[in-house]
Each structure stands twice: as C-alpha cells, then as structure tokens.
VOBA-1610 file (N, C-alpha, C; in pm, whole numbers, padded with zeros to 5 digits, always signed):
BEGIN
Met+00057+00826-00476Met-00059+00750-00416Met+00005+00670-00259Leu+00017+00786-00140Leu+00080+00733-00010Leu-00034+00710+00028Ile-00019+00807+00152Ile-00154+00773+00246Ile-00309+00804+00236Ile-00408+00663+00179Ile-00520+00675+00138Ile-00631+00660+00271Lys-00682+00714+00362Lys-00764+00736+00436Lys-00811+00594+00439Ala-00866+00485+00554Ala-00968+00328+00515Ala-01092+00417+00483Lys-01111+00534+00578Lys-01278+00537+00524Lys-01290+00539+00323Glu-01171+00662+00278Glu-01212+00621+00130Glu-01163+00512+00091Leu-01117+00449+00142Leu-01133+00285+00088Leu-01179+00221+00093Arg-01330+00222+00217Arg-01429+00111+00187Arg-01530+00171+00102Gly-01508+00259+00049Gly-01579+00325-00069Gly-01530+00289-00212Leu-01435+00178-00182Leu-01444+00129-00267Leu-01468-00071-00314Ser-01517-00131-00471Ser-01513-00234-00476Ser-01386-00274-00410Asp-01458-00407-00402Asp-01356-00537-00367Asp-01255-00553-00506Lys-01270-00510-00607Lys-01152-00496-00718Lys-01066-00447-00760Glu-01135-00326-00701Glu-01085-00150-00723Glu-00917-00206-00567Leu-01014-00215-00479Leu-00882-00259-00380Leu-00765-00305-00426Lys-00793-00468-00446Lys-00700-00502-00496Lys-00611-00475-00624Thr-00675-00402-00697Thr-00623-00359-00828Thr-00516-00243-00723Lys-00558-00137-00591Lys-00497-00121-00568Lys-00397-00164-00482Leu-00394-00275-00417Leu-00288-00331-00351Leu-00214-00420-00379Asp-00216-00408-00551Asp-00110-00460-00634Asp-00028-00359-00684Asp-00052-00267-00706Asp-00013-00125-00730Asp+00118-00109-00642Leu+00022-00084-00477Leu+00117-00074-00340Leu+00231-00157-00359Asn+00224-00292-00395Asn+00303-00384-00310Asn+00505-00331-00480Leu+00372-00316-00552Leu+00425-00257-00704Leu+00577-00128-00645Glu+00461-00001-00599Glu+00609+00046-00519Glu+00680+00050-00479Glu+00582-00037-00342Glu+00680-00077-00250Glu+00813-00134-00281Ala+00803-00226-00347Ala+00962-00253-00383Ala+01062-00206-00472Ile+01011-00117-00583Ile+01048+00005-00647Ile+01139+00061-00593Glu+01028+00121-00440Glu+01135+00223-00330Glu+01253+00147-00222Lys+01240-00007-00230Lys+01275+00000-00140Lys+01462-00086-00228Arg+01385-00089-00391Arg+01552-00104-00436Arg+01646-00021-00453Lys+01555+00095-00505Lys+01579+00240-00478Lys+01694+00260-00315Ile+01627+00173-00213Ile+01724+00262-00119Ile+01826+00137-00071Ala+01825+00066-00143Ala+01921-00084-00162Ala+02062-00092-00250Ala+02034+00008-00373Ala+02086+00068-00558Ala+02201+00228-00420Thr+02113+00272-00360Thr+02219+00372-00299Thr+02287+00359-00196Gly+02178+00298-00104Gly+02294+00310-00011Gly+02187+00391+00106Val+02112+00473+00032Val+02026+00611+00152Val+01860+00618+00133Ser+01911+00653+00313Ser+01725+00595+00358Ser+01630+00725+00364Ser+01683+00832+00254Ser+01544+00979+00264Ser+01445+00872+00244Lys+01407+00739+00171Lys+01284+00698+00084Lys+01183+00645+00243Val+01235+00621+00392Val+01222+00571+00458Val+01101+00584+00488Val+01052+00702+00500Val+00905+00717+00523Val+00748+00697+00420Lys+00854+00715+00316Lys+00741+00690+00206Lys+00702+00546+00225Ile+00786+00452+00265Ile+00793+00322+00235Ile+00685+00285+00370Arg+00749+00377+00467Arg+00603+00329+00539Arg+00495+00355+00572Asp+00470+00483+00502Asp+00340+00517+00472Asp+00286+00368+00300Ile+00321+00381+00252Ile+00303+00240+00167Ile+00279+00178+00264Lys+00351+00065+00369Lys+00317-00072+00442Lys+00182-00017+00504Arg+00191+00118+00613Arg+00013+00103+00655Arg-00050+00142+00544Thr-00072+00238+00437Thr-00227+00173+00347Thr-00245+00040+00304Ile-00122-00008+00273Ile-00149-00201+00253Ile-00224-00266+00324Ala-00191-00226+00466Ala-00252-00302+00624Ala-00395-00228+00564Arg-00378-00154+00563Arg-00598-00113+00607Arg-00628-00172+00491Ile-00573-00153+00366Ile-00611-00271+00239Ile-00664-00398+00290Leu-00562-00449+00316Leu-00582-00553+00359Leu-00674-00583+00510Thr-00689-00581+00561Thr-00785-00533+00673Thr-00887-00492+00632Ile-00955-00425+00562Ile-01078-00427+00465Ile-01156-00521+00423Leu-01088-00585+00368Leu-01046-00681+00256Leu-01098-00804+00384Asn-01046-00851+00483Asn-01067-00937+00626Asn-01227-00904+00676Glu-01238-00778+00644Glu-01378-00786+00750Glu-01480-00787+00593Arg-01464-00769+00504Arg-01538-00797+00374Arg-01523-00959+00359Gly-01439-01035+00420Gly-01438-01178+00326Gly-01427-01192+00168Ala-01352-01068+00165Ala-01332-01138+00035Ala-01168-01134+00032Lys-01135-01203-00002Lys-00986-01279-00037Lys-00933-01312-00177
//
C-alpha cells in the first residue's frame, strides 16, 4: 500500500481515510526503524511514497473539514 491516487482516496469515507492514515503512519515508522537498524537506505523511496500518500489523505480530510 504505497501510492494511492487522490481520485481513489476521495471515494472513501472519512473513517476509511483515518484508518488508512493510521496504517500508513505505522508502516512509515517500521520502515524508518529498519533503516536505523541496518544503516541501509534502500527504502528511502518507499518512505517518500508513504509520506506523499499521508499528505494526500490529510489534504482531503482538511478539505472536507473532518478532523
């Protein structure tokens, strides 16, 4: 679950978006720990994609006025 387009996200309810947001935050934390433990930065692209998807979700939630 890396890149999810804004068009797909807009079709989801606020509750589903918040669930996806929680999942992505957890996945990002796991990837950061893997990099910290191994010192290998091969997952940088994956973390960037996760951050962008998180930003998309937050933008959509802010547009809807849901917090």
